[in-house]
C-alpha positions as CSV (number, residue, x, y, z in Angstrom):
1,M,0.0,0.0,0.0
2,S,1.4,3.4,-1.0
3,S,1.7,6.4,1.3
4,T,-1.4,8.0,-0.3
5,G,-3.6,5.1,0.7
6,A,-3.9,4.0,-2.9
7,P,-2.8,0.5,-4.1
8,A,0.3,0.3,-6.2
9,R,-0.5,0.4,-9.9
10,D,-0.8,-3.0,-11.6
11,I,0.7,-2.1,-15.0
12,T,1.8,-4.7,-17.6
13,T,3.4,-4.1,-20.9
14,S,3.9,-6.6,-23.8
15,L,5.0,-6.2,-27.4
16,L,3.3,-7.9,-30.3
17,P,5.7,-9.6,-32.7
18,N,5.5,-6.6,-35.0
19,G,6.6,-4.3,-32.2
20,L,3.3,-2.8,-31.2
21,P,3.1,-2.2,-27.5
22,V,0.0,-3.4,-25.5
23,I,-0.2,-1.8,-22.1
24,T,-2.8,-2.4,-19.4
25,E,-3.6,-1.3,-15.9
26,C,-5.8,-3.6,-13.8
27,M,-8.4,-1.7,-11.6
28,P,-10.2,-4.6,-9.8
29,H,-12.6,-2.2,-7.9
30,V,-14.4,-1.0,-11.1
31,R,-16.6,-2.7,-13.7
32,S,-15.6,-0.6,-16.6
33,V,-12.8,-1.0,-19.2
34,S,-11.4,1.9,-21.2
35,V,-9.3,0.9,-24.2
36,G,-7.6,3.2,-26.7
37,V,-5.6,2.9,-29.9
38,W,-3.1,5.8,-29.9
39,I,-1.2,7.1,-32.9
40,G,2.1,8.8,-31.9
41,S,1.9,11.6,-34.4
42,G,-0.6,14.4,-34.9
43,S,-0.7,17.6,-36.9
44,R,2.9,18.5,-36.4
45,R,4.0,15.7,-38.7
46,E,2.0,17.1,-41.6
47,T,3.6,19.0,-44.4
48,G,2.3,21.6,-46.8
49,S,-1.0,20.3,-48.4
50,E,-1.3,17.7,-45.7
51,N,-2.2,20.3,-43.0
52,G,-5.3,19.0,-41.2
53,I,-5.1,15.4,-42.6
54,S,-4.6,13.8,-39.2
55,H,-7.9,15.4,-38.0
56,F,-9.6,14.5,-41.3
57,L,-8.5,10.9,-40.9
58,E,-9.9,10.9,-37.4
59,H,-13.3,11.8,-38.8
60,M,-13.1,9.4,-41.7
61,L,-12.4,6.4,-39.5
62,F,-15.9,6.8,-38.1
63,K,-17.5,6.9,-41.6
64,G,-17.3,3.1,-42.2
65,T,-15.0,0.2,-43.0
66,E,-15.1,-2.5,-45.7
67,T,-17.8,-4.4,-43.6
68,R,-19.4,-1.7,-41.5
69,T,-21.3,1.5,-42.2
70,A,-21.0,4.6,-40.1
71,E,-24.4,3.7,-38.5
72,D,-23.1,0.2,-37.8
73,I,-20.1,1.6,-35.9
74,A,-22.3,3.9,-33.9
75,R,-24.9,1.3,-33.0
76,S,-22.4,-1.4,-32.1
77,V,-21.1,0.5,-29.1
78,D,-24.3,2.4,-28.2
79,S,-26.2,-0.9,-28.0
80,I,-24.0,-2.1,-25.2
81,G,-24.2,1.1,-23.2
82,G,-20.6,2.2,-24.1
83,N,-19.2,5.2,-25.8
84,L,-16.8,5.7,-28.7
85,D,-14.6,8.8,-29.0
86,A,-11.6,10.2,-30.7
87,F,-9.5,13.3,-30.7
88,T,-6.5,14.8,-32.5
89,T,-3.8,17.0,-31.0
90,R,-0.5,18.3,-32.4
91,E,1.4,15.2,-31.3
92,L,-1.0,12.3,-31.2
93,V,-4.4,10.9,-32.2
94,S,-6.6,8.8,-30.0
95,F,-9.5,6.4,-30.8
96,N,-11.0,5.1,-27.6
97,T,-14.0,3.4,-26.1
98,K,-15.3,2.8,-22.6
99,I,-17.6,-0.2,-21.9
100,L,-18.6,-2.7,-19.2
101,D,-15.9,-5.4,-18.8
102,E,-18.1,-8.1,-20.3
103,H,-18.3,-6.2,-23.6
104,L,-14.5,-5.7,-24.1
105,P,-14.1,-8.3,-27.0
106,R,-16.9,-6.8,-29.0
107,A,-15.9,-3.2,-28.5
108,F,-12.3,-3.9,-29.2
109,E,-13.1,-5.6,-32.5
110,V,-15.1,-2.6,-33.6
111,L,-12.4,-0.2,-32.6
112,S,-9.8,-2.2,-34.4
113,D,-11.9,-2.5,-37.6
114,M,-12.2,1.3,-37.6
115,V,-8.5,2.0,-37.2
116,L,-7.2,-0.7,-39.5
117,N,-9.8,-1.0,-42.3
118,P,-11.3,2.5,-43.2
119,A,-13.2,2.4,-46.5
120,F,-12.4,6.0,-47.5
121,R,-15.4,6.1,-49.9
122,E,-15.3,9.1,-52.2
123,D,-18.8,10.3,-51.4
124,D,-18.0,10.1,-47.6
125,I,-14.8,12.1,-48.2
126,E,-16.8,14.9,-49.9
127,K,-19.5,14.9,-47.3
128,E,-16.9,15.1,-44.5
129,K,-15.2,18.0,-46.1
130,G,-18.4,19.9,-45.6
131,V,-18.7,18.8,-42.0
132,I,-15.1,19.8,-41.1
133,L,-15.5,23.1,-43.0
134,E,-18.5,23.9,-40.8
135,E,-16.4,22.9,-37.7
136,L,-13.7,25.3,-38.9
137,K,-16.3,28.1,-39.3
138,M,-17.6,27.4,-35.8
139,E,-14.1,27.7,-34.4
140,V,-13.3,30.8,-36.4
141,D,-16.4,32.5,-34.9
142,N,-14.8,32.0,-31.5
143,P,-12.4,34.9,-30.7
144,E,-10.4,32.9,-28.2
145,Y,-9.8,30.2,-30.8
146,Q,-8.7,32.8,-33.3
147,L,-6.4,34.4,-30.8
148,H,-4.7,31.1,-29.9
149,E,-4.3,30.0,-33.5
150,L,-2.8,33.4,-34.4
151,F,-0.5,33.3,-31.4
152,S,0.6,29.7,-32.0
153,S,1.2,30.3,-35.7
154,R,3.5,33.3,-35.2
155,F,5.2,31.9,-32.1
156,W,6.4,28.8,-33.9
157,G,6.9,30.5,-37.3
158,N,6.7,28.2,-40.3
159,H,7.1,25.1,-38.2
160,A,4.3,22.5,-38.4
161,L,3.7,22.9,-34.7
162,G,2.2,26.3,-35.4
163,K,-0.2,25.0,-38.1
164,P,-3.9,24.6,-37.2
165,I,-4.9,21.1,-36.3
166,L,-8.1,21.4,-38.4
167,G,-6.2,22.6,-41.4
168,T,-7.3,25.4,-43.7
169,R,-10.2,25.7,-46.1
170,G,-7.7,25.1,-49.0
171,T,-6.1,22.0,-47.5
172,I,-9.4,20.5,-46.4
173,R,-10.9,20.9,-49.9
174,G,-7.7,19.3,-51.4
175,F,-7.9,16.0,-49.6
176,H,-8.7,13.0,-51.8
177,Q,-8.9,9.2,-51.5
178,T,-5.3,8.4,-52.6
179,M,-3.9,11.1,-50.3
180,L,-5.8,9.7,-47.3
181,R,-4.9,6.1,-48.0
182,D,-1.2,7.0,-48.4
183,Y,-1.1,8.9,-45.2
184,H,-2.9,6.2,-43.3
185,R,-0.5,3.6,-44.6
186,R,2.5,5.7,-43.7
187,V,1.5,6.7,-40.2
188,Y,-0.7,3.9,-38.9
189,V,2.2,1.5,-38.5
190,P,3.2,-0.7,-35.5
191,G,6.1,1.5,-34.5
192,N,3.8,4.5,-34.3
193,L,0.9,2.9,-32.5
194,V,0.2,2.1,-28.8
195,I,-2.8,0.1,-27.4
196,T,-3.6,0.9,-23.8
197,A,-6.4,-0.2,-21.5
198,A,-7.4,0.3,-17.9
199,G,-10.1,-1.1,-15.8
200,H,-11.5,-4.5,-14.8
201,L,-9.6,-6.7,-17.3
202,K,-6.8,-9.2,-17.6
203,H,-3.7,-8.3,-19.5
204,D,-3.5,-11.6,-21.3
205,E,-7.1,-11.2,-22.5
206,L,-6.4,-7.8,-24.1
207,Y,-3.1,-9.0,-25.6
208,A,-4.8,-11.9,-27.3
209,L,-7.4,-9.5,-28.7
210,A,-4.7,-7.2,-29.9
211,A,-2.7,-10.0,-31.5
212,E,-5.8,-11.2,-33.3
213,Q,-6.6,-7.8,-34.8
214,F,-3.2,-6.0,-35.1
215,G,-0.8,-8.9,-35.4
216,G,-0.8,-8.7,-39.2
217,L,-0.2,-5.0,-39.3
218,R,3.1,-4.1,-41.1
219,G,5.0,-1.0,-41.9
220,D,8.2,0.9,-41.0
221,L,8.8,0.6,-37.3
222,R,10.2,4.1,-37.0
223,L,9.1,7.3,-38.7
224,A,11.5,10.0,-39.6
225,P,12.4,12.3,-36.6
226,E,10.4,15.5,-36.2
227,T,12.2,18.8,-36.6
228,Q,12.6,20.9,-33.5
229,P,10.8,24.3,-33.5
230,A,12.5,27.6,-32.7
231,P,10.2,30.1,-30.8
232,K,9.8,33.6,-32.3
233,P,8.7,36.2,-29.7
234,E,6.8,38.6,-32.0
235,I,4.2,41.3,-31.2
236,I,1.1,40.9,-33.2
237,L,-1.8,43.5,-33.1
238,K,-4.7,42.5,-35.3
239,N,-7.8,44.7,-35.7
240,K,-11.1,42.9,-35.7
241,R,-14.6,44.1,-34.8
242,L,-15.3,42.3,-31.6
243,A,-17.1,43.2,-28.4
244,Q,-13.9,42.5,-26.4
245,V,-10.2,42.8,-26.9
246,H,-8.4,39.4,-26.5
247,V,-4.8,39.2,-25.4
248,C,-2.2,36.4,-25.1
249,L,1.2,36.9,-23.6
250,G,3.5,33.9,-23.9
251,V,7.0,32.7,-23.3
252,P,9.0,29.6,-24.3
253,S,8.9,26.9,-21.6
254,V,10.4,23.5,-21.0
255,P,9.4,20.4,-23.0
256,M,7.2,17.6,-21.7
257,A,9.9,15.4,-20.3
258,H,12.2,18.1,-18.8
259,E,13.3,17.5,-15.3
260,G,12.1,20.9,-14.3
261,R,8.5,20.4,-15.5
262,F,7.1,20.1,-11.9
263,A,8.5,23.5,-11.0
264,C,6.9,24.7,-14.2
265,Y,3.6,23.3,-13.2
266,V,3.8,25.0,-9.8
267,L,4.7,28.3,-11.4
268,N,1.8,28.1,-13.8
269,T,-0.6,27.2,-10.9
270,I,0.6,30.2,-8.8
271,L,0.4,32.6,-11.8
272,G,-3.0,31.8,-13.3
273,A,-4.4,28.2,-13.0
274,G,-7.4,28.5,-10.7
275,M,-9.5,30.9,-8.8
276,S,-6.9,31.5,-6.1
277,S,-4.1,32.3,-8.6
278,R,-2.5,35.7,-8.7
279,L,-3.9,36.7,-12.1
280,F,-7.5,35.8,-11.2
281,Q,-7.4,37.4,-7.8
282,N,-5.6,40.6,-8.8
283,I,-7.0,41.3,-12.2
284,R,-10.5,39.9,-12.0
285,E,-11.4,40.0,-8.3
286,R,-9.5,43.2,-7.1
287,E,-9.4,45.3,-10.2
288,G,-12.5,43.9,-12.1
289,L,-10.8,44.2,-15.4
290,A,-11.6,40.8,-17.0
291,Y,-14.1,38.0,-16.7
292,S,-11.8,35.4,-18.1
293,I,-8.1,35.4,-17.3
294,F,-5.8,32.4,-16.9
295,S,-2.4,31.0,-17.6
296,E,-1.8,27.7,-19.4
297,L,1.0,25.3,-20.3
298,N,1.4,23.6,-23.6
299,L,4.3,21.1,-23.4
300,F,5.4,19.1,-26.4
301,R,8.2,16.5,-27.0
302,D,10.9,19.1,-27.7
303,A,9.4,22.5,-26.8
304,G,6.7,24.2,-24.9
305,W,5.1,27.5,-24.0
306,L,3.5,29.2,-21.0
307,A,0.9,31.8,-21.9
308,V,-1.6,34.2,-20.2
309,Y,-4.9,34.8,-21.8
310,A,-7.4,37.5,-21.0
311,G,-10.5,39.0,-22.5
312,T,-11.1,42.7,-21.6
313,S,-12.1,46.1,-22.9
314,R,-10.0,48.3,-25.2
315,E,-9.7,50.8,-22.4
316,S,-8.6,48.2,-19.8
317,L,-6.1,46.4,-22.0
318,P,-3.0,48.4,-21.1
319,R,-3.7,48.0,-17.4
320,V,-4.2,44.2,-17.8
321,I,-0.9,43.9,-19.6
322,E,0.8,46.1,-17.0
323,L,-0.6,44.0,-14.1
324,T,0.4,40.7,-15.8
325,L,3.9,42.0,-16.3
326,A,4.0,43.1,-12.7
327,E,3.2,39.5,-11.7
328,F,6.0,38.2,-13.9
329,R,8.4,40.7,-12.2
330,D,7.2,39.8,-8.7
331,L,7.8,36.1,-9.3
332,K,11.3,36.8,-10.4
333,E,12.3,39.3,-7.7
334,N,10.5,38.4,-4.5
335,A,10.6,35.2,-2.4
336,L,7.5,33.0,-2.8
337,P,5.5,32.9,0.4
338,E,5.5,29.4,1.9
339,E,1.7,29.5,2.3
340,E,1.2,30.2,-1.4
341,L,3.7,27.5,-2.4
342,R,1.8,25.0,-0.2
343,R,-1.5,26.0,-1.7
344,A,-0.2,25.5,-5.2
345,K,1.3,22.1,-4.4
346,D,-2.0,20.9,-2.8
347,H,-4.0,22.2,-5.8
348,L,-1.7,20.2,-8.2
349,K,-1.7,17.1,-6.1
350,G,-5.5,17.2,-5.7
351,S,-6.1,17.7,-9.4
352,L,-3.7,14.9,-10.2
353,M,-5.3,12.4,-7.8
354,L,-8.9,13.3,-8.9
355,G,-7.9,13.1,-12.5
356,L,-6.8,9.5,-12.2
357,E,-9.9,8.1,-10.6
358,S,-11.6,6.8,-13.7
359,S,-10.6,4.0,-16.1
360,S,-10.6,6.4,-19.0
361,S,-8.1,8.8,-17.4
362,R,-5.9,5.9,-16.4
363,M,-5.9,4.6,-19.9
364,A,-4.9,7.9,-21.4
365,N,-2.3,8.4,-18.7
366,L,-0.7,5.1,-19.7
367,A,-0.4,6.2,-23.3
368,R,1.0,9.6,-22.6
369,Q,3.6,8.2,-20.2
370,H,4.7,5.6,-22.7
371,M,4.9,8.1,-25.5
372,Y,6.6,10.9,-23.7
373,F,8.7,9.2,-21.0
374,G,9.1,5.5,-22.0
375,R,8.2,4.5,-18.5
376,F,5.4,4.7,-15.9
377,F,5.4,6.8,-12.9
378,S,3.5,5.8,-9.8
379,L,1.1,8.2,-8.2
380,D,3.5,8.5,-5.2
381,E,6.4,9.4,-7.5
382,M,4.4,12.2,-9.1
383,L,3.2,13.5,-5.8
384,E,6.7,13.4,-4.4
385,S,8.0,15.3,-7.4
386,I,5.5,18.0,-6.8
387,E,6.3,18.1,-3.1
388,R,10.0,18.5,-3.8
389,V,9.6,21.7,-5.8
390,S,11.2,24.6,-3.8
391,A,10.4,28.3,-3.8
392,D,13.9,28.8,-5.2
393,E,13.2,26.5,-8.2
394,V,10.0,28.4,-9.0
395,M,11.9,31.7,-8.9
396,E,14.7,30.3,-11.1
397,M,12.0,29.2,-13.6
398,A,10.4,32.6,-13.5
399,C,13.7,34.3,-14.1
400,E,14.4,32.0,-17.1
401,F,11.0,32.5,-18.7
402,F,10.0,36.1,-18.0
403,Q,12.4,38.2,-20.0
404,R,11.3,41.1,-22.1
405,D,12.9,39.8,-25.3
406,R,11.3,36.3,-24.9
407,I,7.7,37.5,-24.5
408,A,5.4,37.0,-27.4
409,L,2.2,39.2,-27.5
410,T,-0.9,38.8,-29.6
411,V,-3.8,41.1,-29.4
412,L,-7.1,40.6,-31.3
413,G,-10.0,43.1,-31.3
414,K,-11.1,46.6,-32.1
415,L,-7.8,48.3,-31.3
416,D,-8.5,52.0,-32.1
417,G,-4.9,52.9,-32.9
418,L,-3.4,50.8,-30.0
419,R,0.4,50.7,-30.2
420,I,2.6,48.3,-28.1
421,G,6.3,48.0,-28.5
422,R,9.0,45.7,-27.1
423,E,9.9,48.4,-24.6
424,D,6.3,48.1,-23.1
425,L,6.9,44.5,-22.1
426,A,9.7,45.1,-19.6
427,C,9.4,42.8,-16.6
């Protein structure tokens, strides 16, 4: 029994003969099983006209296989009370299902059929272009989405990490059957896939199911390495007729597997992750300058960024930026109060523990730990890593991150002649 009162994690890993990992975590106290097929590359592996193809493939795999229609796929899991889902990020794609333990064989067969045998029918491709173009319109109508896409695209320059996950109208319209089949054949290979499951299951049972469905999959075991991005701290002011002005201030941070990531998590928590954070309390509660304000971390395999977002009025924008920079400066220059450090650690630890209560979150955690770290961390290890973060480490991280010449600023809204220069970002 671990010091947190939680049993040690029962994690087992096996490789299929073709090199595909099968990873399970037994949770005997639940009746559910969550299982996922994970593709270890997302939108950042796309080039040129491929932009958005990972997301497009995610949609197309639900449109039918050689033996199932889209309706067959939907009904097969709905009829047993489960759910079937998928998502695409910049570095991975996930297809996953959650069902009662007794339905694992049936659900896994459907999931495998989707991933391995997509039909890519021409009429489905054309219909799905319309669906995704509508999805793109919906996102473009969201100022926060627009701001983040603009910030990301300029922050990472021409690197694929800065390209939109959905693609553009032009690239979406250009997708065709041969292109989709070629990309699927190139990327959905054993060395780029991981199967994970958590819940009330036996490892040998899932391994047998995986061997049956994925044992015949072939392809290059390793894809070409991804190129590392170089952050570009630019100042972007874009006029757009909106009710609010939206602002994003960001700096380069550590990558996902960096040894200093836990100090980075604590720094982000103190700065703007939660209602007790400095930005929320000082800018929203005390000053009343914004309804939505927060900081966020986006960590990737070889890079990352920490950014502050706020939606405010044109009149309040200079003050919001001034107060945000003041928080950057204070974190660099003044010792962190012990009570504030304690609160941030407890917030992180509580979020971590609550986030790992379900079989679906455990299943996703297995995949991410395997993909980013090549090993599995116990809950106690992660809690102890948070606990070891010192006030000095947080200050060192702040000093490294918060430098005037490293700050990228993007502002979107009705700017009425607003001017902001690098000299205005001193912290």
